[in-house]
C-alpha positions, 0 to 999 in steps of 0.5 A: 513488460513482465508482471509488476516490473516497470519494464520497457518494450521498444521505448515504452516504459511505465511510471511507478505507482503507489499501491495502497492496501488498507483494512481494519486491523485483522482483516488481512492487509498485512498478509496480502501485502507480503504475498504481493511483494513475494510474487510480484517482481518489481514491487517493493514495500514502503517501510513506515516509521513508527513510535510503537514498540517492536513486536516479537519477530519484527526487524528494524528497517524491514517491518518498520523504522522504530523511532521515539516520539521526539525523533518522529516529531523532528521528522514531521517538522522537517517535511520528511514524511509523505504521510503520517497519522496517529493510530492507537496512541502511536504515530506512523509515517512514510519516509519520503526519500525512498519512495520518491527514489523508487518511483523515479526508477519506475518501480511500484511501491506498496503501502500498508496504511490507514485511510488518513494516510491514504488521503494524504498520499492522494492529495500529494500524488494524485493519479499515481495512487491506487487504493484498495480497501480490504473488508472482513467477511463478518464482524465475527470473523474479524474478532476471531482473527484478532484473537487468533493472532495472540499479539494483543490483550483483550482490552486492546482487541476491544479497542481495535474492534471499536476502531474497525467500525470507524475505519470501514465507514471510509470505504467509499474513499477507495478505488477498489473494495475486496472482501477477504473471505478466502486469502487465496481468492482475495490475493488474486483479486488484489493482484489483478487490480495491480496488474490492470493499473500497471497497464493503464495507457496513461502510465505507459511513457513513450506509448505515443511515439511507439504507436506512431513509429509502427504506423509510419512503417505500415503506411510507408 
């Protein structure tokens, strides 16, 4: 099987998995997510719907589906989200249909969501969810990164710093923890986690029949 692809070998195929990256704002999950999608064939990004305004450089349908509050509420009522949450007075949700289609085709789906969304996903998908929490190396480094982005006002940054403490308190709800002191090292850690989870025995459909067939040949 090739890196990141569902692949097959003599009848052995692999179920797709939901790979979650979460972190306080500014700790690096968005950068790591983009690196993973670029370098791991067969991995696709889950595109969330949000009620927040579009930021400079963002593209509808690539970064988010931008919808107004009434439309979002209608989607919630219709059960169209796998998970959704309120974050900084805006709403974010993962549309169900494209994710289920990808998993059914054996592809992995990457989620850039918070701990609330992660818990909702786990309650619905169980062992198909693999979660990683990204920590900053220090509070000072986190604040510096938020200021360097130059996307938010000082007031918004103060709010994000306050929220970061609450988000980090849920670190123990995740399968893996990665401290992002160096983006290259953090990326290698996250990629290794994904690759190992892809190779888990229980994700490889048809493995029993594959091994049984080889044993029959050896014993014959």
